[in-house]
All heavy atoms as a GROMACS GRO file, in nm:
protein
  593
    1MET      N    1  -0.982  -0.226   0.933
    1MET     CA    2  -0.898  -0.347   0.922
    1MET      C    3  -0.799  -0.341   0.811
    1MET      O    4  -0.684  -0.375   0.822
    1MET     CB    5  -0.986  -0.468   0.912
    1MET     CG    6  -0.908  -0.596   0.905
    1MET     SD    7  -1.007  -0.742   0.882
    1MET     CE    8  -0.993  -0.768   0.707
    2GLU      N    9  -0.851  -0.299   0.690
    2GLU     CA   10  -0.766  -0.287   0.573
    2GLU      C   11  -0.643  -0.194   0.601
    2GLU      O   12  -0.533  -0.230   0.567
    2GLU     CB   13  -0.836  -0.246   0.455
    2GLU     CG   14  -0.933  -0.341   0.390
    2GLU     CD   15  -1.077  -0.328   0.452
    2GLU    OE1   16  -1.097  -0.242   0.536
    2GLU    OE2   17  -1.160  -0.411   0.411
    3PHE      N   18  -0.675  -0.078   0.654
    3PHE     CA   19  -0.572   0.021   0.682
    3PHE      C   20  -0.461  -0.036   0.777
    3PHE      O   21  -0.338  -0.027   0.749
    3PHE     CB   22  -0.630   0.148   0.742
    3PHE     CG   23  -0.525   0.251   0.780
    3PHE    CD1   24  -0.466   0.330   0.684
    3PHE    CD2   25  -0.476   0.261   0.907
    3PHE    CE1   26  -0.370   0.420   0.706
    3PHE    CE2   27  -0.380   0.356   0.939
    3PHE     CZ   28  -0.325   0.437   0.840
    4GLU      N   29  -0.504  -0.102   0.884
    4GLU     CA   30  -0.406  -0.158   0.980
    4GLU      C   31  -0.320  -0.262   0.916
    4GLU      O   32  -0.191  -0.269   0.941
    4GLU     CB   33  -0.474  -0.211   1.104
    4GLU     CG   34  -0.539  -0.105   1.197
    4GLU     CD   35  -0.673  -0.051   1.138
    4GLU    OE1   36  -0.729  -0.112   1.041
    4GLU    OE2   37  -0.721   0.048   1.198
    5LYS      N   38  -0.380  -0.350   0.837
    5LYS     CA   39  -0.299  -0.456   0.776
    5LYS      C   40  -0.208  -0.396   0.670
    5LYS      O   41  -0.090  -0.438   0.663
    5LYS     CB   42  -0.404  -0.554   0.704
    5LYS     CG   43  -0.361  -0.694   0.702
    5LYS     CD   44  -0.478  -0.776   0.643
    5LYS     CE   45  -0.469  -0.921   0.672
    5LYS     NZ   46  -0.583  -0.994   0.613
    6LEU      N   47  -0.254  -0.298   0.595
    6LEU     CA   48  -0.170  -0.230   0.500
    6LEU      C   49  -0.056  -0.154   0.567
    6LEU      O   50   0.056  -0.165   0.522
    6LEU     CB   51  -0.256  -0.128   0.418
    6LEU     CG   52  -0.179  -0.041   0.318
    6LEU    CD1   53  -0.102  -0.124   0.214
    6LEU    CD2   54  -0.277   0.054   0.247
    7ARG      N   55  -0.090  -0.088   0.675
    7ARG     CA   56   0.020  -0.018   0.752
    7ARG      C   57   0.129  -0.112   0.791
    7ARG      O   58   0.243  -0.086   0.779
    7ARG     CB   59  -0.040   0.049   0.870
    7ARG     CG   60   0.065   0.132   0.950
    7ARG     CD   61   0.004   0.194   1.069
    7ARG     NE   62  -0.057   0.095   1.156
    7ARG     CZ   63  -0.156   0.114   1.241
    7ARG    NH1   64  -0.210   0.229   1.248
    7ARG    NH2   65  -0.198   0.018   1.315
    8ASP      N   66   0.095  -0.233   0.839
    8ASP     CA   67   0.196  -0.334   0.882
    8ASP      C   68   0.280  -0.378   0.760
    8ASP      O   69   0.403  -0.389   0.775
    8ASP     CB   70   0.131  -0.457   0.940
    8ASP     CG   71   0.063  -0.430   1.074
    8ASP    OD1   72   0.090  -0.325   1.136
    8ASP    OD2   73  -0.028  -0.513   1.106
    9ILE      N   74   0.223  -0.388   0.643
    9ILE     CA   75   0.293  -0.428   0.521
    9ILE      C   76   0.399  -0.311   0.490
    9ILE      O   77   0.517  -0.336   0.460
    9ILE     CB   78   0.204  -0.450   0.399
    9ILE    CG1   79   0.119  -0.575   0.432
    9ILE    CG2   80   0.283  -0.467   0.272
    9ILE    CD1   81   0.004  -0.592   0.334
   10ILE      N   82   0.350  -0.184   0.491
   10ILE     CA   83   0.437  -0.080   0.461
   10ILE      C   84   0.555  -0.062   0.559
   10ILE      O   85   0.661  -0.039   0.517
   10ILE     CB   86   0.351   0.063   0.460
   10ILE    CG1   87   0.248   0.047   0.356
   10ILE    CG2   88   0.439   0.179   0.447
   10ILE    CD1   89   0.139   0.156   0.361
   11VAL      N   90   0.519  -0.076   0.691
   11VAL     CA   91   0.630  -0.074   0.790
   11VAL      C   92   0.732  -0.183   0.766
   11VAL      O   93   0.853  -0.150   0.777
   11VAL     CB   94   0.566  -0.085   0.933
   11VAL    CG1   95   0.672  -0.104   1.035
   11VAL    CG2   96   0.484   0.039   0.964
   12GLU      N   97   0.687  -0.300   0.729
   12GLU     CA   98   0.780  -0.410   0.703
   12GLU      C   99   0.865  -0.381   0.584
   12GLU      O  100   0.991  -0.405   0.588
   12GLU     CB  101   0.703  -0.539   0.682
   12GLU     CG  102   0.788  -0.662   0.659
   12GLU     CD  103   0.711  -0.784   0.651
   12GLU    OE1  104   0.605  -0.804   0.716
   12GLU    OE2  105   0.752  -0.874   0.571
   13VAL      N  106   0.807  -0.334   0.476
   13VAL     CA  107   0.882  -0.307   0.353
   13VAL      C  108   0.974  -0.186   0.364
   13VAL      O  109   1.093  -0.192   0.328
   13VAL     CB  110   0.791  -0.293   0.224
   13VAL    CG1  111   0.863  -0.250   0.104
   13VAL    CG2  112   0.711  -0.426   0.206
   14LEU      N  113   0.924  -0.079   0.421
   14LEU     CA  114   0.996   0.048   0.416
   14LEU      C  115   1.071   0.075   0.548
   14LEU      O  116   1.146   0.176   0.552
   14LEU     CB  117   0.901   0.164   0.390
   14LEU     CG  118   0.830   0.159   0.256
   14LEU    CD1  119   0.738   0.287   0.240
   14LEU    CD2  120   0.930   0.161   0.140
   15ARG      N  121   1.053  -0.006   0.643
   15ARG     CA  122   1.121   0.009   0.779
   15ARG      C  123   1.090   0.147   0.827
   15ARG      O  124   1.188   0.223   0.875
   15ARG     CB  125   1.270  -0.014   0.761
   15ARG     CG  126   1.309  -0.147   0.705
   15ARG     CD  127   1.305  -0.252   0.809
   15ARG     NE  128   1.359  -0.383   0.758
   15ARG     CZ  129   1.282  -0.488   0.746
   15ARG    NH1  130   1.158  -0.488   0.777
   15ARG    NH2  131   1.336  -0.597   0.701
   16CYS      N  132   0.970   0.193   0.825
   16CYS     CA  133   0.934   0.325   0.880
   16CYS      C  134   0.846   0.311   1.000
   16CYS      O  135   0.808   0.192   1.037
   16CYS     CB  136   0.858   0.413   0.772
   16CYS     SG  137   0.705   0.336   0.714
   17SER      N  138   0.818   0.416   1.068
   17SER     CA  139   0.740   0.415   1.190
   17SER      C  140   0.591   0.411   1.152
   17SER      O  141   0.546   0.483   1.066
   17SER     CB  142   0.766   0.537   1.276
   17SER     OG  143   0.672   0.552   1.372
   18PRO      N  144   0.508   0.327   1.224
   18PRO     CA  145   0.368   0.323   1.195
   18PRO      C  146   0.300   0.459   1.213
   18PRO      O  147   0.203   0.492   1.144
   18PRO     CB  148   0.312   0.224   1.300
   18PRO     CG  149   0.425   0.145   1.344
   18PRO     CD  150   0.550   0.234   1.326
   19GLU      N  151   0.353   0.543   1.300
   19GLU     CA  152   0.299   0.675   1.325
   19GLU      C  153   0.309   0.764   1.206
   19GLU      O  154   0.236   0.862   1.197
   19GLU     CB  155   0.367   0.746   1.447
   19GLU     CG  156   0.330   0.675   1.575
   19GLU     CD  157   0.408   0.547   1.605
   19GLU    OE1  158   0.523   0.536   1.559
   19GLU    OE2  159   0.353   0.458   1.672
   20GLU      N  160   0.401   0.738   1.112
   20GLU     CA  161   0.423   0.818   0.991
   20GLU      C  162   0.306   0.800   0.887
   20GLU      O  163   0.297   0.878   0.795
   20GLU     CB  164   0.552   0.785   0.925
   20GLU     CG  165   0.681   0.824   1.000
   20GLU     CD  166   0.804   0.779   0.920
   20GLU    OE1  167   0.817   0.833   0.811
   20GLU    OE2  168   0.871   0.689   0.967
   21ILE      N  169   0.230   0.689   0.911
   21ILE     CA  170   0.137   0.648   0.800
   21ILE      C  171  -0.002   0.682   0.835
   21ILE      O  172  -0.059   0.649   0.933
   21ILE     CB  173   0.152   0.494   0.783
   21ILE    CG1  174   0.295   0.455   0.750
   21ILE    CG2  175   0.055   0.443   0.678
   21ILE    CD1  176   0.324   0.310   0.751
   22THR      N  177  -0.063   0.771   0.744
   22THR     CA  178  -0.202   0.805   0.750
   22THR      C  179  -0.256   0.776   0.612
   22THR      O  180  -0.184   0.749   0.518
   22THR     CB  181  -0.219   0.954   0.788
   22THR    OG1  182  -0.172   1.031   0.678
   22THR    CG2  183  -0.148   0.993   0.915
   23ALA      N  184  -0.386   0.799   0.598
   23ALA     CA  185  -0.446   0.776   0.469
   23ALA      C  186  -0.399   0.878   0.363
   23ALA      O  187  -0.386   0.848   0.244
   23ALA     CB  188  -0.604   0.788   0.482
   24GLU      N  189  -0.354   0.991   0.406
   24GLU     CA  190  -0.301   1.092   0.316
   24GLU      C  191  -0.156   1.079   0.278
   24GLU      O  192  -0.102   1.149   0.191
   24GLU     CB  193  -0.323   1.233   0.374
   24GLU     CG  194  -0.473   1.271   0.388
   24GLU     CD  195  -0.536   1.207   0.512
   24GLU    OE1  196  -0.467   1.189   0.613
   24GLU    OE2  197  -0.652   1.184   0.507
   25THR      N  198  -0.084   0.991   0.348
   25THR     CA  199   0.057   0.973   0.331
   25THR      C  200   0.082   0.924   0.182
   25THR      O  201   0.019   0.826   0.146
   25THR     CB  202   0.109   0.869   0.432
   25THR    OG1  203   0.088   0.911   0.563
   25THR    CG2  204   0.262   0.850   0.416
   26THR      N  205   0.179   0.984   0.117
   26THR     CA  206   0.217   0.945  -0.015
   26THR      C  207   0.336   0.852  -0.004
   26THR      O  208   0.426   0.870   0.080
   26THR     CB  209   0.252   1.061  -0.111
   26THR    OG1  210   0.361   1.132  -0.056
   26THR    CG2  211   0.136   1.155  -0.125
   27PHE      N  212   0.334   0.747  -0.092
   27PHE     CA  213   0.443   0.650  -0.089
   27PHE      C  214   0.574   0.708  -0.124
   27PHE      O  215   0.682   0.685  -0.063
   27PHE     CB  216   0.410   0.533  -0.174
   27PHE     CG  217   0.302   0.440  -0.118
   27PHE    CD1  218   0.172   0.447  -0.171
   27PHE    CD2  219   0.330   0.354  -0.016
   27PHE    CE1  220   0.069   0.377  -0.119
   27PHE    CE2  221   0.225   0.279   0.033
   27PHE     CZ  222   0.097   0.285  -0.018
   28VAL      N  223   0.580   0.787  -0.229
   28VAL     CA  224   0.706   0.843  -0.287
   28VAL      C  225   0.752   0.965  -0.210
   28VAL      O  226   0.862   0.964  -0.152
   28VAL     CB  227   0.692   0.876  -0.439
   28VAL    CG1  228   0.817   0.938  -0.491
   28VAL    CG2  229   0.656   0.745  -0.512
   29ASP      N  230   0.665   1.065  -0.203
   29ASP     CA  231   0.710   1.193  -0.137
   29ASP      C  232   0.725   1.183   0.008
   29ASP      O  233   0.825   1.238   0.064
   29ASP     CB  234   0.607   1.302  -0.175
   29ASP     CG  235   0.607   1.338  -0.324
   29ASP    OD1  236   0.712   1.310  -0.388
   29ASP    OD2  237   0.506   1.384  -0.364
   30ASP      N  238   0.627   1.121   0.077
   30ASP     CA  239   0.635   1.119   0.228
   30ASP      C  240   0.719   1.003   0.282
   30ASP      O  241   0.786   1.020   0.380
   30ASP     CB  242   0.491   1.106   0.282
   30ASP     CG  243   0.412   1.232   0.260
   30ASP    OD1  244   0.463   1.341   0.242
   30ASP    OD2  245   0.289   1.220   0.252
   31LEU      N  246   0.710   0.888   0.216
   31LEU     CA  247   0.785   0.778   0.269
   31LEU      C  248   0.906   0.732   0.192
   31LEU      O  249   0.988   0.648   0.236
   31LEU     CB  250   0.688   0.654   0.269
   31LEU     CG  251   0.560   0.664   0.358
   31LEU    CD1  252   0.473   0.546   0.338
   31LEU    CD2  253   0.599   0.685   0.505
   32GLY      N  254   0.937   0.801   0.082
   32GLY     CA  255   1.059   0.785   0.006
   32GLY      C  256   1.063   0.650  -0.062
   32GLY      O  257   1.175   0.601  -0.090
   33ALA      N  258   0.949   0.590  -0.098
   33ALA     CA  259   0.947   0.466  -0.166
   33ALA      C  260   0.988   0.472  -0.308
   33ALA      O  261   0.952   0.572  -0.377
   33ALA     CB  262   0.808   0.402  -0.157
   34ASP      N  263   1.065   0.378  -0.357
   34ASP     CA  264   1.100   0.376  -0.500
   34ASP      C  265   1.012   0.269  -0.566
   34ASP      O  266   0.922   0.210  -0.498
   34ASP     CB  267   1.252   0.348  -0.523
   34ASP     CG  268   1.292   0.216  -0.465
   34ASP    OD1  269   1.208   0.121  -0.446
   34ASP    OD2  270   1.420   0.200  -0.441
   35SER      N  271   1.031   0.250  -0.695
   35SER     CA  272   0.942   0.155  -0.764
   35SER      C  273   0.950   0.012  -0.717
   35SER      O  274   0.852  -0.054  -0.713
   35SER     CB  275   0.974   0.160  -0.921
   35SER     OG  276   1.106   0.124  -0.946
   36LEU      N  277   1.066  -0.031  -0.673
   36LEU     CA  278   1.081  -0.166  -0.618
   36LEU      C  279   1.004  -0.174  -0.483
   36LEU      O  280   0.938  -0.275  -0.459
   36LEU     CB  281   1.226  -0.202  -0.591
   36LEU     CG  282   1.251  -0.343  -0.541
   36LEU    CD1  283   1.194  -0.445  -0.623
   36LEU    CD2  284   1.403  -0.363  -0.517
   37ASP      N  285   1.021  -0.069  -0.402
   37ASP     CA  286   0.943  -0.075  -0.277
   37ASP      C  287   0.787  -0.080  -0.303
   37ASP      O  288   0.720  -0.158  -0.231
   37ASP     CB  289   0.969   0.060  -0.191
   37ASP     CG  290   1.117   0.067  -0.146
   37ASP    OD1  291   1.178  -0.032  -0.118
   37ASP    OD2  292   1.160   0.182  -0.137
   38ILE      N  293   0.747  -0.006  -0.397
   38ILE     CA  294   0.598  -0.004  -0.423
   38ILE      C  295   0.561  -0.145  -0.476
   38ILE      O  296   0.451  -0.193  -0.437
   38ILE     CB  297   0.566   0.109  -0.520
   38ILE    CG1  298   0.588   0.243  -0.457
   38ILE    CG2  299   0.423   0.097  -0.575
   38ILE    CD1  300   0.575   0.369  -0.541
   39PHE      N  301   0.640  -0.199  -0.565
   39PHE     CA  302   0.612  -0.337  -0.608
   39PHE      C  303   0.607  -0.431  -0.490
   39PHE      O  304   0.514  -0.523  -0.493
   39PHE     CB  305   0.721  -0.378  -0.710
   39PHE     CG  306   0.708  -0.525  -0.758
   39PHE    CD1  307   0.608  -0.555  -0.853
   39PHE    CD2  308   0.789  -0.624  -0.708
   39PHE    CE1  309   0.596  -0.683  -0.896
   39PHE    CE2  310   0.773  -0.750  -0.750
   39PHE     CZ  311   0.679  -0.783  -0.845
   40GLN      N  312   0.697  -0.428  -0.398
   40GLN     CA  313   0.693  -0.515  -0.283
   40GLN      C  314   0.567  -0.493  -0.201
   40GLN      O  315   0.511  -0.587  -0.147
   40GLN     CB  316   0.818  -0.496  -0.198
   40GLN     CG  317   0.942  -0.551  -0.268
   40GLN     CD  318   1.069  -0.525  -0.181
   40GLN    OE1  319   1.093  -0.408  -0.133
   40GLN    NE2  320   1.147  -0.631  -0.168
   41ILE      N  321   0.529  -0.368  -0.183
   41ILE     CA  322   0.411  -0.336  -0.107
   41ILE      C  323   0.282  -0.397  -0.180
   41ILE      O  324   0.204  -0.457  -0.117
   41ILE     CB  325   0.401  -0.181  -0.085
   41ILE    CG1  326   0.507  -0.138   0.012
   41ILE    CG2  327   0.250  -0.152  -0.035
   41ILE    CD1  328   0.522   0.014   0.019
   42ILE      N  329   0.279  -0.377  -0.310
   42ILE     CA  330   0.169  -0.435  -0.391
   42ILE      C  331   0.160  -0.588  -0.374
   42ILE      O  332   0.055  -0.650  -0.354
   42ILE     CB  333   0.173  -0.395  -0.540
   42ILE    CG1  334   0.172  -0.240  -0.561
   42ILE    CG2  335   0.064  -0.468  -0.618
   42ILE    CD1  336   0.038  -0.176  -0.527
   43MET      N  337   0.282  -0.646  -0.386
   43MET     CA  338   0.284  -0.797  -0.369
   43MET      C  339   0.236  -0.838  -0.228
   43MET      O  340   0.170  -0.933  -0.205
   43MET     CB  341   0.425  -0.851  -0.394
   43MET     CG  342   0.475  -0.823  -0.530
   43MET     SD  343   0.372  -0.904  -0.660
   43MET     CE  344   0.396  -1.078  -0.622
   44GLY      N  345   0.282  -0.755  -0.122
   44GLY     CA  346   0.238  -0.784   0.009
   44GLY      C  347   0.086  -0.770   0.030
   44GLY      O  348   0.020  -0.857   0.096
   45ILE      N  349   0.030  -0.671  -0.036
   45ILE     CA  350  -0.115  -0.648  -0.033
   45ILE      C  351  -0.185  -0.774  -0.096
   45ILE      O  352  -0.282  -0.825  -0.040
   45ILE     CB  353  -0.157  -0.521  -0.108
   45ILE    CG1  354  -0.112  -0.399  -0.028
   45ILE    CG2  355  -0.307  -0.514  -0.131
   45ILE    CD1  356  -0.119  -0.269  -0.105
   46GLU      N  357  -0.140  -0.811  -0.211
   46GLU     CA  358  -0.202  -0.923  -0.280
   46GLU      C  359  -0.195  -1.051  -0.197
   46GLU      O  360  -0.295  -1.127  -0.191
   46GLU     CB  361  -0.138  -0.942  -0.419
   46GLU     CG  362  -0.170  -0.828  -0.519
   46GLU     CD  363  -0.107  -0.847  -0.653
   46GLU    OE1  364  -0.004  -0.918  -0.666
   46GLU    OE2  365  -0.155  -0.789  -0.749
   47ASP      N  366  -0.081  -1.069  -0.132
   47ASP     CA  367  -0.072  -1.193  -0.054
   47ASP      C  368  -0.154  -1.184   0.075
   47ASP      O  369  -0.230  -1.281   0.109
   47ASP     CB  370   0.072  -1.217  -0.007
   47ASP     CG  371   0.162  -1.262  -0.123
   47ASP    OD1  372   0.110  -1.308  -0.222
   47ASP    OD2  373   0.285  -1.253  -0.111
   48ALA      N  374  -0.155  -1.076   0.142
   48ALA     CA  375  -0.224  -1.055   0.268
   48ALA      C  376  -0.375  -1.061   0.255
   48ALA      O  377  -0.446  -1.111   0.337
   48ALA     CB  378  -0.182  -0.926   0.339
   49PHE      N  379  -0.427  -1.003   0.146
   49PHE     CA  380  -0.576  -0.996   0.120
   49PHE      C  381  -0.620  -1.100   0.023
   49PHE      O  382  -0.741  -1.097  -0.007
   49PHE     CB  383  -0.607  -0.859   0.076
   49PHE     CG  384  -0.585  -0.748   0.190
   49PHE    CD1  385  -0.469  -0.674   0.194
   49PHE    CD2  386  -0.684  -0.723   0.280
   49PHE    CE1  387  -0.443  -0.580   0.289
   49PHE    CE2  388  -0.666  -0.627   0.381
   49PHE     CZ  389  -0.545  -0.557   0.384
   50ASP      N  390  -0.537  -1.181  -0.033
   50ASP     CA  391  -0.568  -1.281  -0.133
   50ASP      C  392  -0.649  -1.219  -0.241
   50ASP      O  393  -0.757  -1.259  -0.279
   50ASP     CB  394  -0.645  -1.391  -0.060
   50ASP     CG  395  -0.654  -1.518  -0.156
   50ASP    OD1  396  -0.565  -1.536  -0.244
   50ASP    OD2  397  -0.759  -1.590  -0.150
   51ILE      N  398  -0.588  -1.114  -0.304
   51ILE     CA  399  -0.648  -1.035  -0.412
   51ILE      C  400  -0.541  -1.019  -0.523
   51ILE      O  401  -0.430  -1.044  -0.499
   51ILE     CB  402  -0.706  -0.902  -0.371
   51ILE    CG1  403  -0.596  -0.813  -0.318
   51ILE    CG2  404  -0.822  -0.918  -0.273
   51ILE    CD1  405  -0.638  -0.667  -0.287
   52GLU      N  406  -0.588  -0.973  -0.639
   52GLU     CA  407  -0.495  -0.939  -0.750
   52GLU      C  408  -0.525  -0.795  -0.786
   52GLU      O  409  -0.642  -0.761  -0.814
   52GLU     CB  410  -0.513  -1.032  -0.870
   52GLU     CG  411  -0.401  -1.012  -0.968
   52GLU     CD  412  -0.402  -1.121  -1.072
   52GLU    OE1  413  -0.424  -1.240  -1.029
   52GLU    OE2  414  -0.375  -1.092  -1.184
   53ILE      N  415  -0.422  -0.706  -0.792
   53ILE     CA  416  -0.440  -0.571  -0.829
   53ILE      C  417  -0.382  -0.557  -0.976
   53ILE      O  418  -0.266  -0.586  -1.001
   53ILE     CB  419  -0.371  -0.476  -0.736
   53ILE    CG1  420  -0.429  -0.488  -0.604
   53ILE    CG2  421  -0.376  -0.328  -0.788
   53ILE    CD1  422  -0.363  -0.405  -0.487
   54ASP      N  423  -0.468  -0.515  -1.066
   54ASP     CA  424  -0.427  -0.494  -1.206
   54ASP      C  425  -0.315  -0.387  -1.211
   54ASP      O  426  -0.312  -0.297  -1.133
   54ASP     CB  427  -0.552  -0.441  -1.277
   54ASP     CG  428  -0.528  -0.426  -1.429
   54ASP    OD1  429  -0.515  -0.525  -1.498
   54ASP    OD2  430  -0.508  -0.309  -1.467
   55ASN      N  431  -0.223  -0.410  -1.304
   55ASN     CA  432  -0.110  -0.320  -1.316
   55ASN      C  433  -0.155  -0.175  -1.342
   55ASN      O  434  -0.094  -0.082  -1.286
   55ASN     CB  435  -0.015  -0.364  -1.431
   55ASN     CG  436   0.064  -0.483  -1.388
   55ASN    OD1  437   0.081  -0.517  -1.276
   55ASN    ND2  438   0.115  -0.550  -1.490
   56ASP      N  439  -0.260  -0.156  -1.422
   56ASP     CA  440  -0.307  -0.027  -1.450
   56ASP      C  441  -0.359   0.044  -1.322
   56ASP      O  442  -0.336   0.159  -1.295
   56ASP     CB  443  -0.419  -0.022  -1.557
   56ASP     CG  444  -0.363  -0.058  -1.692
   56ASP    OD1  445  -0.246  -0.040  -1.718
   56ASP    OD2  446  -0.439  -0.100  -1.775
   57GLU      N  447  -0.425  -0.033  -1.244
   57GLU     CA  448  -0.475   0.015  -1.115
   57GLU      C  449  -0.368   0.046  -1.015
   57GLU      O  450  -0.366   0.140  -0.939
   57GLU     CB  451  -0.580  -0.081  -1.052
   57GLU     CG  452  -0.710  -0.099  -1.132
   57GLU     CD  453  -0.780   0.037  -1.160
   57GLU    OE1  454  -0.797   0.109  -1.058
   57GLU    OE2  455  -0.832   0.060  -1.273
   58ALA      N  456  -0.263  -0.041  -1.018
   58ALA     CA  457  -0.154  -0.031  -0.919
   58ALA      C  458  -0.078   0.104  -0.952
   58ALA      O  459  -0.028   0.166  -0.861
   58ALA     CB  460  -0.059  -0.145  -0.936
   59GLU      N  461  -0.074   0.145  -1.077
   59GLU     CA  462   0.000   0.266  -1.120
   59GLU      C  463  -0.074   0.386  -1.066
   59GLU      O  464  -0.013   0.498  -1.053
   59GLU     CB  465   0.013   0.276  -1.270
   59GLU     CG  466   0.116   0.174  -1.323
   59GLU     CD  467   0.125   0.177  -1.475
   59GLU    OE1  468   0.078   0.275  -1.535
   59GLU    OE2  469   0.188   0.082  -1.535
   60LYS      N  470  -0.202   0.378  -1.034
   60LYS     CA  471  -0.280   0.488  -0.983
   60LYS      C  472  -0.261   0.516  -0.841
   60LYS      O  473  -0.312   0.612  -0.783
   60LYS     CB  474  -0.430   0.469  -1.020
   60LYS     CG  475  -0.460   0.466  -1.170
   60LYS     CD  476  -0.605   0.433  -1.188
   60LYS     CE  477  -0.641   0.408  -1.330
   60LYS     NZ  478  -0.782   0.364  -1.354
   61ILE      N  479  -0.199   0.419  -0.768
   61ILE     CA  480  -0.190   0.426  -0.623
   61ILE      C  481  -0.079   0.523  -0.584
   61ILE      O  482   0.041   0.498  -0.620
   61ILE     CB  483  -0.158   0.284  -0.563
   61ILE    CG1  484  -0.277   0.192  -0.588
   61ILE    CG2  485  -0.128   0.296  -0.411
   61ILE    CD1  486  -0.255   0.047  -0.547
   62ALA      N  487  -0.114   0.637  -0.530
   62ALA     CA  488  -0.007   0.739  -0.487
   62ALA      C  489  -0.005   0.747  -0.334
   62ALA      O  490   0.097   0.776  -0.277
   62ALA     CB  491  -0.040   0.871  -0.551
   63THR      N  492  -0.124   0.732  -0.270
   63THR     CA  493  -0.132   0.746  -0.127
   63THR      C  494  -0.173   0.618  -0.063
   63THR      O  495  -0.225   0.527  -0.123
   63THR     CB  496  -0.232   0.860  -0.084
   63THR    OG1  497  -0.363   0.813  -0.117
   63THR    CG2  498  -0.200   0.995  -0.154
   64VAL      N  499  -0.156   0.613   0.071
   64VAL     CA  500  -0.206   0.495   0.141
   64VAL      C  501  -0.359   0.483   0.133
   64VAL      O  502  -0.407   0.376   0.113
   64VAL     CB  503  -0.158   0.512   0.295
   64VAL    CG1  504  -0.221   0.400   0.381
   64VAL    CG2  505  -0.012   0.510   0.306
   65GLY      N  506  -0.426   0.597   0.129
   65GLY     CA  507  -0.571   0.591   0.103
   65GLY      C  508  -0.609   0.529  -0.028
   65GLY      O  509  -0.707   0.458  -0.037
   66ASP      N  510  -0.528   0.564  -0.134
   66ASP     CA  511  -0.555   0.500  -0.264
   66ASP      C  512  -0.544   0.350  -0.253
   66ASP      O  513  -0.624   0.277  -0.313
   66ASP     CB  514  -0.456   0.553  -0.369
   66ASP     CG  515  -0.468   0.703  -0.403
   66ASP    OD1  516  -0.575   0.756  -0.367
   66ASP    OD2  517  -0.371   0.761  -0.452
   67ALA      N  518  -0.439   0.298  -0.185
   67ALA     CA  519  -0.418   0.159  -0.172
   67ALA      C  520  -0.536   0.091  -0.094
   67ALA      O  521  -0.584  -0.012  -0.129
   67ALA     CB  522  -0.285   0.137  -0.101
   68VAL      N  523  -0.579   0.158   0.011
   68VAL     CA  524  -0.698   0.107   0.089
   68VAL      C  525  -0.818   0.090  -0.005
   68VAL      O  526  -0.891  -0.007  -0.004
   68VAL     CB  527  -0.726   0.193   0.209
   68VAL    CG1  528  -0.857   0.151   0.273
   68VAL    CG2  529  -0.615   0.184   0.314
   69GLU      N  530  -0.840   0.193  -0.086
   69GLU     CA  531  -0.958   0.189  -0.181
   69GLU      C  532  -0.942   0.076  -0.280
   69GLU      O  533  -1.041   0.003  -0.309
   69GLU     CB  534  -0.969   0.318  -0.261
   69GLU     CG  535  -1.030   0.432  -0.175
   69GLU     CD  536  -1.168   0.396  -0.117
   69GLU    OE1  537  -1.254   0.353  -0.194
   69GLU    OE2  538  -1.184   0.412   0.005
   70GLN      N  539  -0.817   0.052  -0.325
   70GLN     CA  540  -0.796  -0.057  -0.421
   70GLN      C  541  -0.830  -0.194  -0.356
   70GLN      O  542  -0.885  -0.284  -0.413
   70GLN     CB  543  -0.654  -0.059  -0.470
   70GLN     CG  544  -0.628   0.043  -0.574
   70GLN     CD  545  -0.697   0.022  -0.703
   70GLN    OE1  546  -0.726  -0.088  -0.741
   70GLN    NE2  547  -0.725   0.123  -0.781
   71ILE      N  548  -0.786  -0.208  -0.226
   71ILE     CA  549  -0.810  -0.320  -0.155
   71ILE      C  550  -0.957  -0.348  -0.136
   71ILE      O  551  -1.012  -0.461  -0.168
   71ILE     CB  552  -0.739  -0.322  -0.014
   71ILE    CG1  553  -0.592  -0.320  -0.034
   71ILE    CG2  554  -0.783  -0.435   0.073
   71ILE    CD1  555  -0.514  -0.283   0.089
   72LYS      N  556  -1.030  -0.242  -0.096
   72LYS     CA  557  -1.175  -0.251  -0.077
   72LYS      C  558  -1.249  -0.289  -0.206
   72LYS      O  559  -1.338  -0.372  -0.204
   72LYS     CB  560  -1.230  -0.120  -0.019
   72LYS     CG  561  -1.195  -0.100   0.129
   72LYS     CD  562  -1.251   0.025   0.180
   72LYS     CE  563  -1.214   0.045   0.327
   72LYS     NZ  564  -1.266   0.171   0.382
   73ASN      N  565  -1.208  -0.227  -0.317
   73ASN     CA  566  -1.270  -0.256  -0.445
   73ASN      C  567  -1.244  -0.401  -0.487
   73ASN      O  568  -1.335  -0.465  -0.547
   73ASN     CB  569  -1.217  -0.163  -0.551
   73ASN     CG  570  -1.261  -0.018  -0.538
   73ASN    OD1  571  -1.364   0.006  -0.463
   73ASN    ND2  572  -1.197   0.077  -0.593
   74ALA      N  573  -1.127  -0.451  -0.460
   74ALA     CA  574  -1.092  -0.588  -0.500
   74ALA      C  575  -1.164  -0.696  -0.415
   74ALA      O  576  -1.196  -0.802  -0.459
   74ALA     CB  577  -0.944  -0.606  -0.490
   75ILE      N  578  -1.186  -0.659  -0.286
   75ILE     CA  579  -1.251  -0.752  -0.196
   75ILE      C  580  -1.401  -0.760  -0.222
   75ILE      O  581  -1.457  -0.869  -0.223
   75ILE     CB  582  -1.228  -0.709  -0.050
   75ILE    CG1  583  -1.084  -0.729  -0.007
   75ILE    CG2  584  -1.325  -0.786   0.048
   75ILE    CD1  585  -1.048  -0.674   0.129
   76ASN      N  586  -1.464  -0.647  -0.265
   76ASN     CA  587  -1.603  -0.644  -0.287
   76ASN      C  588  -1.642  -0.681  -0.430
   76ASN      O  589  -1.582  -0.683  -0.524
   76ASN     CB  590  -1.669  -0.511  -0.250
   76ASN     CG  591  -1.649  -0.482  -0.102
   76ASN    OD1  592  -1.649  -0.577  -0.023
   76ASN    ND2  593  -1.631  -0.356  -0.069
   0.00000   0.00000   0.00000
């Protein structure tokens, strides 16, 4: 569930194809996201999941899988 919701956020922010997004997909190298894009994705995650991601933790997010782990950690 977390992955699908996150994928929708990424598609909306980056205007990419859902098929491009896997757990191993990197935001910068694979999807071409810049710092503003990543900020918008983090904000989208926080809104969609009603969580808060610490700035230090947000900086560690490089892949979609990293983001899913952050979501799971924040929910539990």
